[in-house]
C-alpha positions in Angstrom: 112.8 81.8 107.4 116.3 82.6 106.1 118.0 85.9 105.8 118.2 85.6 102.2 114.7 84.7 101.5 112.2 86.5 103.8 108.8 86.0 102.2 106.1 88.9 102.2 108.4 91.6 103.7 108.4 95.1 102.2 112.0 96.1 101.3 111.9 98.9 103.9 111.9 96.4 106.6 115.4 95.9 106.1 116.3 99.1 108.0 117.0 99.6 111.6 115.5 97.6 114.5 113.1 95.5 112.3 116.1 94.1 110.5 117.6 93.0 114.0 114.0 91.4 115.0 113.9 89.4 111.6 117.6 88.3 111.9 116.9 87.1 115.5 113.6 85.2 114.7 115.5 83.3 112.1 118.1 82.1 114.7 121.0 84.4 113.1 122.8 87.3 114.7 121.6 90.8 114.0 123.3 92.6 111.3 125.6 95.2 112.4 124.5 98.6 111.9 127.2 99.4 109.2 126.2 96.1 107.4 122.5 97.0 107.3 123.0 100.7 106.4 125.3 99.3 103.4 122.6 97.2 102.2 119.4 99.2 102.0 118.6 98.4 98.5 118.5 94.5 99.3 115.1 92.8 98.2 114.2 89.8 100.3 110.4 90.1 99.4 110.4 86.8 97.2 112.8 83.8 96.9 116.2 83.2 95.2 116.5 81.0 92.4 120.1 79.9 91.1 121.0 78.3 87.9 124.2 77.6 86.1 125.0 79.1 82.8 125.5 76.2 80.5 126.3 78.4 77.5 129.1 79.8 79.4 130.5 76.7 80.6 130.4 75.2 76.9 132.1 78.2 75.4 134.9 78.6 78.3 137.2 75.9 78.5 140.4 74.5 77.6 142.9 71.8 78.0 146.5 72.6 78.3 149.8 72.2 80.1 150.6 74.2 83.0 153.1 74.8 85.9 151.3 74.8 89.0 153.2 76.4 91.8 154.0 74.8 95.4 152.4 77.9 97.3 149.2 77.9 95.1 146.2 77.3 97.6 144.6 75.1 95.0 147.5 72.9 95.0 147.9 72.8 98.7 144.2 72.2 99.2 143.8 69.9 96.3 146.8 67.5 97.1 148.3 68.4 94.0 152.1 67.7 93.3 153.5 70.9 92.2 155.1 71.1 88.7 153.7 70.8 85.3 150.3 69.2 84.8 147.6 68.8 82.2 144.5 70.6 83.0 141.4 71.3 81.9 140.0 74.9 83.0 136.5 76.2 82.7 134.3 78.9 83.8 131.3 78.7 85.9 128.6 81.4 85.8 125.7 81.0 88.7 122.8 83.9 87.8 120.3 84.4 90.4 117.0 84.3 88.2 114.5 84.5 91.3 112.6 87.4 92.7 114.8 87.8 95.7 118.4 88.6 96.6 120.5 86.2 98.1 122.1 88.0 101.1 124.7 86.8 103.2 126.3 90.0 104.4 129.6 89.7 106.6 131.0 85.9 107.0 132.5 87.3 110.3 129.3 87.6 111.7 128.1 84.0 110.5 131.4 82.4 112.1 130.6 84.2 115.4 127.2 82.7 115.3 128.5 79.4 114.5 125.5 78.9 111.9 127.5 76.5 109.6 127.6 78.9 106.6 131.5 79.4 106.5 134.5 77.6 107.4 137.9 79.1 107.8 140.5 78.4 105.0 143.9 78.2 106.4 146.0 78.9 103.2 143.6 81.8 102.2 143.1 83.2 105.5 139.7 83.9 104.9 136.2 82.0 105.1 134.7 79.9 102.4 131.0 79.3 102.0 130.1 75.7 102.7 128.1 73.6 100.0 127.8 76.4 97.5 128.9 74.5 94.3 129.8 70.7 93.1 132.0 70.3 89.9 132.4 66.9 88.3 134.2 65.5 85.4 132.3 62.4 84.3 133.1 59.4 82.1 129.8 58.7 80.5 130.9 55.4 79.5 131.8 54.2 82.9 130.3 56.7 85.2 133.7 57.4 87.0 133.7 60.9 88.4 136.8 63.3 89.1 136.5 65.8 91.4 138.1 69.5 90.8 140.7 71.3 92.7 138.5 74.3 93.9 137.5 74.1 97.5 136.1 77.5 98.5 133.7 80.1 97.2 132.7 83.8 97.7 129.3 85.1 96.6 129.2 88.2 94.8 127.8 90.2 91.9 130.2 89.9 89.4 128.2 90.2 86.2 124.8 91.4 85.4 122.5 88.9 83.6 121.9 89.4 80.1 118.6 90.7 78.6 116.1 88.1 78.1 117.6 85.4 80.4 114.7 85.6 82.6 111.6 87.9 82.0 112.3 91.7 81.2 114.1 92.6 84.5 115.6 96.1 84.2 119.0 96.3 85.5 119.9 96.9 89.1 123.0 98.3 90.9 125.2 95.7 92.1 125.1 95.4 95.8 127.3 92.5 97.2 131.0 93.2 95.9 133.1 92.3 99.0 134.4 88.7 100.2 135.7 90.1 103.4 138.8 88.5 105.6 139.1 87.6 109.1 138.4 90.9 111.1 137.6 92.7 107.9 134.0 92.9 107.1 132.6 91.6 103.9 129.5 92.0 102.1 128.4 88.4 100.2 125.4 87.7 98.4 123.9 87.8 94.7 121.4 90.1 93.9 118.7 88.8 91.5 119.3 90.1 87.9 123.1 89.1 88.9 125.2 86.4 88.5 128.4 85.1 90.4 131.1 84.1 88.1 134.1 82.1 88.4 136.4 82.4 85.5 138.5 79.7 84.0 141.7 81.5 84.7 141.1 81.5 88.8 142.7 79.3 91.0 141.0 76.1 91.6 138.9 76.2 88.3 140.4 73.1 87.1 140.5 69.2 86.7 144.0 67.6 87.0 144.0 65.2 84.1 147.4 63.4 84.7 146.9 62.0 88.0 149.1 64.5 89.9 146.1 64.9 92.4 146.0 61.5 93.6 143.0 60.7 91.5 143.2 58.2 88.4 144.5 59.8 85.2 141.7 60.9 83.0 142.4 59.3 79.4 142.0 61.0 76.3 138.2 61.1 75.3 134.8 62.5 75.6 133.5 63.5 78.7 130.8 65.5 80.9 131.6 68.5 83.2 128.8 68.8 85.6 128.4 71.6 87.5 125.7 71.6 90.4 124.8 75.0 92.3 123.7 75.1 95.8 123.9 71.1 95.9 121.9 69.0 97.9 123.7 67.3 100.8 123.0 65.1 103.8 124.1 67.2 107.1 126.7 65.7 109.5 126.0 65.4 113.2 125.1 68.8 114.4 125.1 70.5 111.1 122.2 72.6 110.5 119.6 72.2 107.9 119.2 75.6 106.7 116.8 74.6 103.6 114.9 71.4 103.4 114.8 69.7 99.9 110.9 68.6 99.1 112.5 65.2 98.1 113.6 64.7 101.6 111.8 61.5 103.6 111.2 60.8 107.2 114.4 59.9 108.6 116.6 61.1 105.4 117.1 64.7 105.2 118.2 66.4 102.0 119.5 69.8 102.5 120.6 73.0 100.9 122.5 76.0 102.2 120.1 78.4 100.3 116.6 78.3 100.1 115.2 78.4 96.6 111.9 78.4 94.5 113.2 75.8 92.2 116.0 73.4 93.0 115.3 71.4 89.7 117.4 73.8 87.7 120.7 73.9 89.4 122.4 71.6 87.3 124.3 72.1 84.0 126.2 69.8 81.8 128.4 70.2 78.7 130.6 67.7 76.2 134.4 68.2 76.3 136.6 66.4 74.3 140.2 65.6 75.9 142.9 65.2 73.3 145.7 63.1 73.6 148.0 65.9 72.9 146.4 69.4 73.6 149.3 71.1 71.6 151.5 74.2 72.8 148.4 76.6 72.7 145.9 74.1 74.1 142.7 72.7 72.9 139.0 73.8 73.3 137.1 77.3 72.9 139.8 79.0 75.1 142.9 77.5 73.4 145.4 80.5 73.0 144.3 82.2 76.1 147.4 83.5 78.5 148.5 81.0 81.2 148.0 82.4 84.4 151.8 83.3 86.1 150.2 83.8 89.4 147.0 82.3 91.1 144.2 84.6 91.9 142.1 82.5 94.5 139.1 84.6 94.4 137.5 86.6 91.8 136.5 89.4 94.7 139.9 90.5 94.1 139.0 92.0 90.6 135.7 93.3 92.2 135.7 96.9 93.0 133.4 98.5 95.6 
């Protein structure tokens, strides 16, 4: 059992002592009283299912030159030389289309329990969820892969899913709205019927194209951006395997951080054209949009409780 996908429980079982028993049975710390009372509407009666919105990825990207500051966390964590660089920025939207919420709660409690879900990010001075998404820029002709600057994620209800994305689910109020910080409680998760969105102008939502991050330069041409949410990984020694993928074989574990009803729909790919000269306003669907002058590293800073 996982705290975000407890099957066959009535929603009312989240309150009081029963919630504590469920959490302890799963080998996780019992939620604090304040955290539990603030999550009375969490729905854990089914299983989550994450996808990546390919339409949003295809409609929100831009190639342009930007000046990256030396104190930006994406520059520090990504090993990027400060200064002007050619980037391709992109938006990633990850809806929960399942029939249960992803419920994580306060990262401070998970870190205290040493359960492997979060790690401390020194530059940001808060905790990042591990293994949430993988960003890849791929040359389809050679198979070469470039990694993005983004290193950390905070799961929140940022956008309601549009009508028709999955069934006819009526809108629900947002529940998860706070990333939290060290010693400051957060409330992380993704409600079913909601999406967690990382917009193109945020810190780390880019690939460096000119080699300024130590990777080979990306020549002009046609490429794929591939996004994998809740990606499979092979656990390191002592790292827990929270959700075992059905493709696992004896002696080879394939794991996920979040249990889902379907792992086969976790990938989206779009084709992008990287020009030799993107021009002053950039190239791509978001050409002409303002260039960030400061780096907002978390979408949560824009979320109001």
